[in-house]
N, C-alpha and C positions, 0 to 999 in steps of 0.2 A: 758544547757539552753541558754547561751550567744553565743555558737558556737565559742569560742576562742581557744578550744583545737583542735588538728589535728586528733585525733583518739577517737572514742567512742565505748563503748561496745554495745552489742545488745540492752540493755535497753535504753541507751542514744540515739541510732539511732532511736528506736521506738518513743521516746518522740520527737525527732527532726522532724520526719515525721509528727507527730500529730500537732506540732507547725506550720509548714509551711502549712499544709492542712487547719488548722483553719484560718490562716492569709490570705491565698489565697482565701478562701471561701467568704470573704467580701471585697476583693480587688476592685471589681467593684464599690462598694460604694465610695471608696477613689478616684478612677479614675473619676467617675462621678462628685464628689464634686469638684475636680480640674478643670474640664471643666466649671462647673457652676461658680466657683470662677473667672476663666479667663474672662468670659462674664461680671460678676459683676464689676470687676476692670475696664474693658473698659467702661462700662456704667457710672461709677462714675468719673473716672479720664480722660476721653477722652478730656474734654475741658480744663483741667488745667495741664496736663502732656504732655511732648513732645511725638509725635508719634514714634520717633526713640527709645525712652526708653521703651515705651509700647510694641513695636514690638519685641525688643530684649528680654524683660522679657517673653513675650508670647511664643516666640520660645523656650526659656529655659524651661518653664513649660511643653510645649507639648513634648519636647525632653525627659525630665526627666520622664514624665508619660509614654511615649512610651517605654522607656528603662525598667521601672518597669514592664510594661505589658509583654514585651518580655521575661524578666527573669522569670516571672510567667508561661508563656507558656512553656519555656524550662524546668522548674521544673516538669510541668505536664507530659512532654514526658519522663523524666528520673525517674519517680516514679517506673516504672517497674523494673529498674535495681538498685535501691537503691539511697538514698540521703546521702550526707556527710555534715560535718560542713561547708565546703566551700559554699554550697548552702545557708546556713543561713547567711554567711557573704556577699554573693552577694545580698541577700534580704535586708540586712542592707545598702548596698551601694545605692540601689534604693531609700530606705527611706531617706538616707542622702541627695541625690541630690534633692529630692522634698522639704525637709526641708530647704535647702539652697536657693532654688528658692523663697519660701515664705518669708524667712528672707530677701532676696533682695528686695522683694516687700515692706516689712515694712520699710526697711532702705532707699530706694531710691525713690520709687514712692509715699510713704506717705508724703514726704516733699513737694510735689507739690500741695497738697490740703489744704483746710481750715479746720475749726473745723468740719463742717458737713461731709466732705469727710473722715476725720480722724475717726469719730464715725462710719461711715458706714464701713470703712475698718476694724476697730476693731471687729465689729459685724461679719464680714465675717471671720476674722482670728480666732475668738473664735470657730466658727462652723468648720472651717478647722481643728483646733487642736483637737477638740472633735472627729471628723470623723477619723483623723489619729490615735488617741489614741485607739479608738475602734478596728480599723483594725490591728494595730500593737501590741495590748495587749498581744497575746500569745508569741510574739518574743521580749523579752526585749531589745536586742541589736538594733533591728530596731526601736523600740519605742524611745530609747535614741537618735539614730541617727537622727530621724525625729524631736523630740521635742526640742532637745538642740539648733539647729539653730533658731528655732522659738522663744525660750526664749531670745536669743541674739537679734533677730529682734524686739521683743516687747520692749526691753529696748531702742533700737535705735528709735523706732516709737514715744515713749514718752520721748524724750531726753531733751525737754525744761525744764528750771528750775521750771516753774510753774506746770509741769505735773508729779512731783515726786510721789504724791499719786496714780495717775493713773498707773505709771510705776510699783510701788510696787504691786498694785492690780493685774495688768496683769501678772506680773512675778509670783506672788503667784498662780494665776490661772493655769498657764502653768506648774509650778512645781508640783501642786496637780495632774494634769493629768498624769505627768510622774510617780509620786509615785504610783498612782492607777494602772498604767500599770505594774510596777514592782511587786506590790502585787499580781495582777491577774496572772502574768506570774509564780510567785512562786507557787501559788495554783494550777495552770494548770499543772505545772511540777510534783508536788507531786501526783496529782490524776492519771496522766498517768503513772508515774513510778510505782505506786502501782499496776496498772492493768497489766503492762508488767512484773513486777517481780513476779507475781503469778507463782509458779513453776508448770511445766507440769509433770504430772505423767508419768513415763515410761510405755509404753504399749508394751508388747511382742506379736508378731504375734503367733497365736496358732500353735501347732505342725501340725495340719491338713492342715493349709494353707501353711506351709513350705513344707510339703510333696507334696502338689499339685504343688507348684512352682518348686520343683526339678524334678517332673515327667512330667511337661508340657512345652510347648514352650514359654509360657508367664512368666512374673515375677511380683512380688509385689514390690511396693515402697510406701514410706510415707514421709511426711514433718512435721516440727513443725510449730508453729504459725507464725514464721518469714520466712516461705517458704524455710527452709533449710532441706536438706535430713537427715533423721535419721533412725535408725534401718535398715541399709542397708542389703539387702538380698544377699546371695551368687550368685544367678542367675543374679541379677541386676548388681553386680560388675563384674561378668564374661562377661556379655554382653557389658559393658563399657570398658573391658580390663584394669580394675583398681582394686586395692585392696580395700576392704570395708572401711578401715581406711582413704583412700584418698578421699572417697566420703562423709564420715560422716561430717555433719555440713556445707557442701558447699551448697549455694543456688541452687535449682533445675534448675532455668533458666540459671545460669552460666554454669552448667555442660552440659546442652543440647545445649547451644550456641556454645560451642567449641571455635575455633579461632575467631569467630564473636563477642565474648564477649569484646575483646579489641578494635576492630574496630567499634563496635556499629551497625553493619549491621546484623539485625536479620530477619529470615524468617517470613512470615505472620503467619504461624502456631504457632511459638514461641510467637509472640505478642498475639495471641488469647489465648494461654495457660496462659501467664502472666496476661491477663485480668481476666480470670476465677479465678486464684489464688488470685488476688487482691480483687475481688468482692466476694470471698468465695462461688462460685457457682459450682454445680456439672456439670460434662461434660462427654461425652461418645464418643468413637471412634474418637478422635481428632488426625488427621494426621499431622506430622511435620518432616522435615529433621533433622537428627542428625549426627554430625561429630564425627567419632570414628577412632582414629589413622590415621587421614588424609583422610579417606574414608567416603563418605556420605551414610547413611542408612535412610530408612523411618521407623518411629515408629508410632504406634497407641496407644494413652493413654486414659484411662478412670479413673475417680476418683470422690470421694465425700468428703465434709468437715467433720471433726470429732469435736465433742463437748463433754465436760465432763458432769457429772451429774448436774452441776450448770449452764449449757448452755454456758460455756466459750469455745471459739474456741481453738482447739488443733492442727490444721493443716489439712492435706489431707492424705488420704490413697487411693491407686488405683492400677491398673494393667496395664502393658505395654506389647506390642508384636512387633516383627520385621516383617513388611509387605513389605519389599523391593521387594521381588520377585513378589508379587501380584501387587505392584505399577508399576514396570517396565512393566509387562504384560499389565496392564490397559493403561499405557502411549503409548505403541506400538499400541494398538487397537485404541486409540484416535488419534494417529498420522496418522494411515492408514485411519481413518474415515474422517479426516479433511485436510490432506495434500496429495499432489501428490507425489507418491513414486519416480518418475523419476527426477523431477526438485526440489522437496522440497518446492515448492510453495503451498499456500492454494489451495484446490480443489474447485470444483463447489459449493458444499454444504456450505463450509466455506465462500466462497465469497458471497453467498446468505445471510448467517447470518449477515455478516458485512454490506451488502447493506441494509438489513432490519433495522439494528440498526441505520445506517446513515439516513435512511428515517424517523425513529422515532425521532431522534435528530433534524431533519430539520423541523419538524412540528412547525408551529408558527413563523419560521424564514423567513426573506425576501429572503435570499439566500439559495437555496436548495443544494442537493448533485447531483453528476453525476456518470454515469456508462459508461465506455469505453470498447468496445470489440475490440480485436486486432486479426487479422488473418495474418499469414505469406504468402507472395506471393511466388509462385514457390516452396514451400516446398515439394509438392507431387512429383515433378520431382527428388528431392534429394532421397526421399524414394524409388521411383521406379527404379532409375538408380544405386544408390550407396548402397542401402540396409537400413533396419530399424536401424541397429546398428549405422551407420553414422548419420541417422536422429535423433536418440535419443541423441547422443552427441551434435548435433546442437541445439536441443531443450534445453538442459542443459545450453548451452552458451547463448541462448536467455533469459532464466530465470535469469541468472546472470546479464545481461545487464538491464533487466527490474527492478530488485531490486535496481540497482544503480540509476536509473532514479527516482523512486518513493520516495518521501520524507515522512516526518511524517504524512502528511495529505492525502497521497495516499496509498491505500492498493491493492497490485497486487496479482494475482493468475492465475492458469491455468484451463481453462474450460475443455479442452480435445483436443487430436489431436494436431493441430498447432494453436489452438485458446487460447488466453489469455484474461485477463480482468483486469481492474483497477477500484476501487471504490474511488472516490474523495469525501471525507466526507463533505467538504464545498466548494462551488463554490464562490470564493471571488469576481470575476468580470467576465465580458463577455469574457475576453481574457484567463481566466484560463484554460478552457478545450482545446481550440485550441493550446495554448502554450504547454500544456502537450502532446497532441497528436502529435504535430510537433517534440517534443523532442524524443518521442517514435519511430516515423518513422525514424528519422535521425539515432538514435542509432542502431536500429535493421536492418537497411539497409546497414550498413558498412560490409565489408567482414569478413568472418569467416575462421579460420584455424582449420580444423578438420582432425586429422591424417595428411596424406600427401595431402589432398585436400584443395583447396581454394574455398570456396562456397560463392555465392551471392544470398541472398534472400531479399525480401522487406517486408514491413508491411503495412497493410491497417487498418484504425481505424474508427469505428463508435461510436458515442456518443449520449447519451440522458441525459437530465437534469430534475430533479424533481422540482416542481410538474407538469410543463407544458407538459412534455413528458410522464408522468406516475406517479401515486400516490402510487403504490405498486411495489414490486420488480419484479413481473411477467411482469407487463406492461412496466417498465423501461428497463428490459432486452430485451423484444421483440422489443421495439423501437430502442435500440442500435443495435440490430441484423439487423434490416431493414436498418439502416444507414450504417452499415458495408457492407451489400450486395450492397448498392448503390456505396460505395467506390470501391468495387471489380469490379462492373459492369462498372465503369468509367475508368478502367485500372489498379487499384491498386496503392499502393504507396502514398496514400493521405488520408486525414481525411474528413469525411462527418458527419455533424450533422443531427439529426432526423428532418424530416419535416412531417406534417400530411398526405400529399399525398402519402407517402411511403407505407402506409397500403393498399391503393387501388392498387398501382403498384405491391405489393407483391401478392395480390389476383389474379391480372391479370397474373402474372408470374406463379402462381400455376396452374391456368386453362390452361395456355399455355403448361406447362410441361405434364399435364394429356393428352391433345390432341396430343402432339408430340409423346407420347409413343405408340399411336395407328396409327400414320400417315403412318408408313411403311406398316403395315398389311392392311390398308385401301387404299393403292395406292394413297395417297394424295401428295407424294413427286414426283418431276420430275427434270430432268436435262436439262438445256439450255446450249448452246455453243456459246461463243463469239470468233470471228476469231482473230488470230494473223497473221499479214501480214508482208511481206518484205518491209522495209521502202523505198527502192529505186524502186523496181519493182512493188510493190503493189500486189504481188501474195500471196495467202493464204499458210502459212507455218504450221498452226495448229490451234487448238481451246483450249480455257480454259473452262473446265466443271464447271458450276455454279449451285449449288443446289437451288431449289425453292420449296415452300410449298404453296399449295392452300387448305384452309380448307373449307369444305362445308358450314359452318355457318359464320365463321370469314372472309372468302375470302382470297386473297393473303396476306401472312405474310412475312415481310421483313426478310432476313437472319440476318440482324443486331439485330433483336429481338430474333429469335429462335436459332441461333447458340450458343450464350452464355448459353441459357437454356439447350441446348443439352449437352454442355460440363460440366455444373454443375451437370446435372442429370445422367452423365455417359452414355449418349445415343450417343455420337459422334462416339464411336467405331463402333457399328453396322451400323449407318447411313453412316459413312465414307466408310466402306467396300462396302455398297450397291452402293454408288456413284462411287467407283472405278470399280466395276464389270460392272456397266451400261455404264460408259464412255469407258471402254475397248471394250465392245461389240459393241458399236456404231462406235468407231474409226476403228475397223476391216473392216468396210464397205467403208472407205475412201481410196483415193489413197495411195500407199505405202510410199510416202515421207511426208505425213501429220501427225503431232503429235497431241496428246491430253495431256493437262496439268490438273492435279488434285491437289487441295489444300489438304494438310495434316496438322493436328494440332499436337501440342506437346504431347497431351495425346495419340494420335494414335501411335506416335513414341515410347512412353514408354511402349506400350503393347508388350509382348513377341511374340505374334502371328502375328505381323504386317507384317514382311517380308514374312511369309508363306502366308498370305492373298494376298499380292501383286503377289506372284508367281502363286497362284491359279487363280487370275483374268486374268493374262496373258495367262495361260494355257487354261482356259475355253474359252476365246475369240479368241485365236489364234493370238493375237496381238504381234508383235515383241517388245522386251523390249526397243529397241532404240527409238520406237515411243511413249513411255510413259514418260511423264515428271511430276515429283512430285514437287510441290511448297511448300516450308517451309518458315516461317518467322524467324527473328532473335531471337524471344523469346524462341526458343527451346534450345538455348545455354545459360543456366543459371549458369553454373559454369565452372571452368577450366578443369573439367574431368567429362563428363556425358556420359550416354549410347547413347545419340542421335547421337554422332559422329560415334560410332560403327555401329548403325543401318543404317546410311546413307552410310557408307562404304560398308555394305553388299548389299545395293540397287545398288550402283555403280557397284559392282562386277557382278550383274545380267545384266548390260548393260543399266540400266535405266538412263534417264537424270534427273539432279537436277537443280532447279531454286530457287534462293534466292529472296523472295518476299518482297516488301515494304522496300528495303534497304535504310537506312538513317533515318527512321522514329522512330526507337525504340532503341534497345541496340547495336548500330552500333559499330563494332570492326573489324579491319582488320584481327584479329586472326581467325575469322570464315572462311574467305576465304582461309587462309593458311592451316587450318586443314582439310577442306573438299573441294573436287574438284567439284565446281559448274560449270554447263555449261552455265547458264544464270543468269544475275542480272537484276531484274525488278525495274524500277525507278517509285516511287509512283506518282500518279496524282498531288499531291500537289506541287511537284517540277516542273511538266510540266506547270501547271497553272501559277506558279510564274515566270518561265522563259519566258512564253508568254507575261507577263507584264513587262519584262525587269528587274525583280528583281535580283540584283547582286548576292545575296546569292544562289538563285535557279540555276542561270546560272553556277555559280562556282561549285556547287555540281554535276550538270549533267555532266559538262566537266570532273570533277575529277573521277566520276564513270565510264564514258566511257573510259578514259585513263587507269584507273586501270583494267577494264575488258579486254581491248585490250592487255595490258601487260601480263595478266594471261591467255590469250587465251580463254576468255569467250565472249559471245555476250551480248547485252543489249536490253531490251524491255522497251519502254516508255509506261506507262499505262495512260488511260484516254484521249487520243488524240481525240478531238471532232471537230476541225476546220482545214481548210487547212493551216491557218497561224501556228497553232501549229505543224502540220505535217512538214511544211517547216523548222520550228525552230529546231525540234528534228533531222531532217535530217542533218542540218548544224552542229549540235553539235556532230554528229557521231553515233547516235543510229541506230542499225542494224534492229530492229524489233519494230513494233508499235501495239498498241491495244487500241480500243476505239470506241465511237459511230460514228466517222467519217467513219469507214469502216464497222461497223455493230453492232447493239445491240445484246445482248444475244438472241439466236434463237433456235427454236425447232430442233430436229435431222433431220426432213424432210427438213427444210429450209437450214440447214447446208449442206446436201447432194446435194441440187440443185446448190450449188456453184461450183460443179465439173462437167465437161462434162461427159455424159453417155458413157460408153465404146462402141466401134462400134460393131454392130451385124455381126456375120459371116454368109455369104450366102452359101447355099449348093445347089448343082445341078446346 
């Protein structure tokens, strides 16, 4: 009863549990009374007692109350694993601290007041002691710890010589309360001991049930009223790899917890089982992990409470089965359904679930959630040139980096292909999304070591924020996708947030793609030719073939608009082959020393049939290979080992000229020039314009490129020359060839042919 012994039998533990449960049931009354008393003391003594003393006493009362409340919460959490006498002693410590605080109030604060304040305080103290006696009555040690300091405090409060009768009366009152608590506790203990000590009749499982257990994969189990295993069956003991005697009398929860019993870390299923046992509720098909000989198995338990003929609870009886194989199979199916098998990241459907939950949580909040879509730049070139195996390994490395970036508030996953996504559950401020997007781009753009290859890919990010960019998952994903498309359209490697006009642009792009698919068949495409001339002599050395599209309804459409659409829709291959054949056919009609230059995209170079297509165009037109110049940009070199170099070497072997276009505007590296034998380096118009304005950087770049080209035996072509001053400037800087409006705009094949004198007619006779 008092909790002074270190060990108790089963009956004593049951009584102890009942004591603490009864005391904790009315603890809220005591805590509430403490707080009301605190306010009352301040109201009465605020004018006559020092604030320092009142504050100190108030802090002590709040601290003691909080400690008692915390100890009560701790006991609630440990009910499942059993209470001990130390819990009763901790309960008494909380009571003692509260009693000492109220004793301090009577000893020190009461002296500050006059008779009226003293009467008011005694009225409060009498209520406090009654409330404490009621709440601590089942636990005599706690009642004694609480009321004993109060008795001392009462004596101190009425310490004046003329207050002796009052002191005697108050002390008697407090002692009466203590005696009442002890009498009640004694009665309480006897009643519960009688209930617990009712012997449980031994119940033998029928022979039929034992035969069933021996012949089936399931087993029977049962507990007594204290949730201890009894009547251990042979199958149950065999499953646990223990002797029946080792299991008999041991708490069921302890056996199932395994090594977690000592650490206190229990699985959720075990907590659920303990709740059912404690509430004496039937349960069915309850799954939980069980540790057996250091290995984890999954069990499924079902049971019902047992009662005797008098309705007295006897324990539980149930059946168990090992469902480890079924559980592992179900987990694998769930894993495949919700996670990407290559990267281990959540898949598209899992991402959508998380996004929908984030949207639901954001309802009513001022700050919503965000969805970020991520697309890898230049990943297709890796797949096309190095194979899918290297591409898959690269994606796995990308996934690892993405996991490292995303913190607890960000959930990342793979949508498919080279697309990933992140759900940001709470957008804290306006900088949250751009900050995360920047971190993603920076991390994913760093170089990758995959086998013996060093790869460089970038990342583009599009984002949308709820509710302004979409109120449901479908709308938010669509908005983020449009923002991602814009980021890719602007060159990649950057983050774009969703804007409403992107929907209209997407529809325009869709219509453009539909029209472009029919453009070849409907003869809407044509090729214009811009002359490339000798910088010193002004003679035409060749032409650059430029694709143009005139739609019957939309009119002329800029290549800046339709070329990206053609690349995205995988139309650049057939369109590029048509341009190549057309340009070769036309160039065959020009003088033998005039070349034609055709632009080639990175996607065309990655196609296995490209070299064959070039050979066919030369063969069909009769054009010499030396008169065909293919222009590529630096973007085709996206890693230290790509198929682009091999394709270019094959083209050089055919005798075709190669030109490096827009050198210095993108991924400039001298390594490109050392690995591939280019014939010409083309200087972008932006440098020509800058040099004409005497911009030091542009002048330095052009001089450096010219010097580099001369040292490597290459020529240089200055693009975009539009004035005589620009022509004089590029001549002085050493450019060998020029191209631009100064010498001619892109022109039709007929106008291009007129630039050459007609061959003389032979006279006969």
